[in-house]
C-alpha positions as CSV (number, residue, x, y, z in Angstrom):
1,M,0.1,0.2,0.0
2,R,2.8,2.4,1.1
3,H,4.5,1.1,-2.6
4,A,1.5,2.0,-4.6
5,L,1.1,5.8,-2.6
6,A,4.9,6.5,-2.9
7,L,4.4,5.7,-6.8
8,C,1.2,8.1,-6.7
9,L,2.8,10.6,-5.4
10,L,5.8,10.8,-7.7
11,A,3.6,10.7,-10.4
12,V,1.8,13.9,-9.9
13,A,4.5,15.3,-9.1
14,A,6.1,14.5,-12.4
15,L,2.8,15.6,-14.0
16,A,3.1,19.0,-12.0
17,P,4.1,22.3,-13.7
18,R,7.2,22.9,-12.7
19,A,8.2,26.5,-11.1
20,A,9.9,28.7,-14.1
21,A,13.1,29.8,-13.1
22,A,13.2,33.5,-12.3
23,L,14.5,35.7,-15.5
24,T,17.4,37.5,-14.9
25,L,18.8,40.4,-16.6
26,D,21.0,39.0,-18.9
27,A,18.6,36.3,-19.9
28,L,16.6,39.4,-21.2
29,M,19.3,41.4,-22.9
30,R,20.4,37.9,-24.8
31,Q,17.2,37.8,-26.3
32,M,16.6,41.5,-26.7
33,A,19.8,41.3,-28.5
34,A,18.9,39.2,-30.8
35,V,16.6,41.4,-32.4
36,T,18.6,43.8,-34.8
37,E,15.9,45.9,-36.3
38,R,12.2,46.9,-34.4
39,H,9.7,48.8,-36.0
40,G,5.9,49.5,-34.7
41,A,3.3,52.1,-34.3
42,F,2.3,53.8,-30.7
43,V,-0.1,55.6,-28.5
44,E,1.9,57.9,-26.3
45,T,-0.8,59.0,-23.4
46,K,0.6,62.2,-21.5
47,E,-0.8,63.1,-18.7
48,M,0.5,66.8,-17.0
49,A,-0.4,68.8,-14.3
50,L,-0.9,71.9,-16.2
51,L,-3.2,70.4,-19.2
52,N,-7.1,69.9,-18.2
53,G,-7.0,65.9,-20.1
54,P,-4.3,63.7,-20.8
55,L,-2.5,64.1,-24.5
56,V,-2.6,61.8,-26.7
57,R,0.1,61.4,-29.8
58,R,0.1,58.8,-32.1
59,G,2.6,57.3,-34.7
60,T,5.7,55.1,-35.2
61,L,8.8,54.1,-33.5
62,D,12.0,52.7,-35.2
63,Y,14.7,51.2,-34.3
64,T,18.1,49.8,-35.6
65,R,21.2,48.3,-34.0
66,P,23.4,49.8,-32.6
67,D,21.9,53.4,-31.4
68,R,19.7,54.8,-34.2
69,L,16.1,55.0,-32.3
70,S,13.4,57.1,-34.6
71,M,10.1,58.2,-33.6
72,K,7.7,60.0,-35.8
73,V,4.5,61.8,-34.3
74,D,1.7,61.8,-37.0
75,S,-1.3,63.2,-35.1
76,P,-2.5,65.6,-33.6
77,Y,0.3,67.4,-35.2
78,F,3.8,66.2,-36.9
79,E,6.7,65.9,-35.2
80,R,9.9,63.7,-35.8
81,V,12.9,62.5,-33.2
82,D,15.7,61.6,-34.6
83,V,18.8,59.9,-32.1
84,T,21.9,58.6,-33.9
85,G,24.7,58.0,-31.9
86,D,25.2,61.6,-29.7
87,Q,23.0,64.0,-32.1
88,V,19.2,64.2,-31.4
89,T,17.5,65.6,-34.6
90,L,14.1,67.3,-33.9
91,E,11.9,67.9,-37.4
92,R,8.9,70.2,-36.7
93,R,7.2,72.0,-39.2
94,T,8.7,75.0,-37.4
95,G,12.2,73.7,-38.5
96,V,15.3,71.7,-37.1
97,T,16.7,71.7,-33.6
98,H,20.2,69.5,-33.4
99,V,21.1,68.6,-29.9
100,A,24.0,67.0,-28.6
101,L,23.6,64.3,-26.2
102,A,26.7,65.0,-24.4
103,S,25.7,68.7,-23.4
104,Q,22.3,67.7,-22.2
105,P,23.2,64.2,-19.5
106,Q,19.8,63.8,-18.6
107,L,18.5,63.6,-22.0
108,A,21.1,61.1,-22.0
109,A,20.7,59.1,-19.6
110,W,16.8,58.7,-20.8
111,I,17.1,58.3,-24.3
112,D,20.4,55.3,-23.6
113,S,17.5,53.6,-21.3
114,L,15.2,53.5,-24.4
115,R,17.9,52.4,-26.7
116,A,19.5,49.6,-23.8
117,T,16.5,48.1,-23.7
118,L,15.9,47.9,-27.3
119,A,19.6,47.1,-28.0
120,G,19.7,44.2,-25.0
121,D,22.7,46.3,-23.4
122,G,21.9,45.8,-19.8
123,A,25.5,47.1,-18.3
124,A,24.0,50.5,-20.2
125,L,20.7,50.3,-17.9
126,E,22.5,49.4,-15.0
127,R,24.9,52.5,-15.3
128,H,21.7,55.0,-15.2
129,F,19.7,52.8,-13.2
130,E,18.9,50.2,-10.6
131,V,17.3,47.2,-12.5
132,R,15.0,45.3,-11.3
133,V,13.5,42.2,-13.7
134,D,10.7,40.4,-12.8
135,G,8.1,37.3,-14.9
136,S,9.0,35.7,-17.2
137,E,10.9,35.8,-21.1
138,A,7.4,35.3,-22.7
139,D,5.8,38.0,-20.1
140,W,8.7,40.5,-18.6
141,R,8.7,43.3,-16.6
142,L,11.6,46.1,-16.1
143,S,11.8,48.5,-13.8
144,L,14.6,51.3,-13.8
145,L,14.8,53.5,-11.0
146,P,17.3,56.7,-11.5
147,R,21.0,56.1,-9.7
148,D,21.7,59.9,-10.8
149,A,20.4,62.7,-8.4
150,A,19.6,65.0,-11.1
151,L,18.0,62.2,-13.3
152,R,16.0,61.2,-10.6
153,A,14.5,65.2,-9.8
154,V,13.0,64.7,-13.6
155,I,12.0,61.0,-13.7
156,E,10.8,59.0,-11.0
157,R,10.8,55.8,-12.7
158,V,10.2,53.7,-16.1
159,D,8.9,50.6,-16.3
160,V,9.1,48.9,-19.4
161,T,7.2,45.8,-20.5
162,G,7.1,43.0,-23.0
163,R,6.2,39.4,-24.4
164,G,9.1,37.8,-25.7
165,A,11.7,40.1,-27.9
166,E,9.3,42.8,-28.1
167,V,8.5,45.6,-26.3
168,T,4.8,46.7,-25.8
169,R,4.9,49.5,-22.8
170,F,7.1,51.9,-21.8
171,A,5.7,53.8,-18.4
172,I,7.2,57.2,-17.6
173,D,6.6,58.6,-13.9
174,E,8.0,62.2,-13.2
175,A,9.5,63.1,-10.4
176,K,6.6,66.2,-10.6
177,G,3.8,64.0,-11.1
178,D,3.3,64.0,-14.6
179,R,2.7,60.1,-16.3
180,T,3.6,59.3,-19.7
181,R,2.5,55.5,-21.2
182,I,3.3,54.8,-24.3
183,V,2.3,51.5,-25.7
184,I,3.8,50.1,-28.8
185,T,2.2,47.7,-31.5
186,P,4.3,45.9,-34.0
187,R,4.3,46.5,-37.5
188,A,6.4,45.7,-40.3
189,P,8.9,48.3,-41.8
């Protein structure tokens, strides 16, 4: 009887789902680094204390390794932001502005967080943020808390969620209470 009970317990244990190993930053970054280009449509919702309601922008987001990030806003107005290396180009109907990231350390850290996540560069993320990883490779979340006091004065936290090697959402909570949510849907180039 004991033998039969032991066999039943072994059978149940063998069929029971195994607890998944905790996802590590290294494992997630390897998964992200395997993708050389990313193309998505986005909907950005920004809640600001100065506005009566949220500002909703729609457009496209493109990333090409190692460091090219382009965000084009189609609605409710035109705007394009291109980042390549250390250079940011902002194009609006009123003209074009060029900025060197070296002259804007807080902007540089923020852009590096986006590019580092998309590139699978965990070292770059950890340079600017305390990083916490939750979930599994199929459904994950990165929580980024700024290390630098000057950056913390602007950005309280960034949460990035995704499925597999795709980023599906960026959530930015600013220190002064403003919030930005960017939902990304993959698209063909």
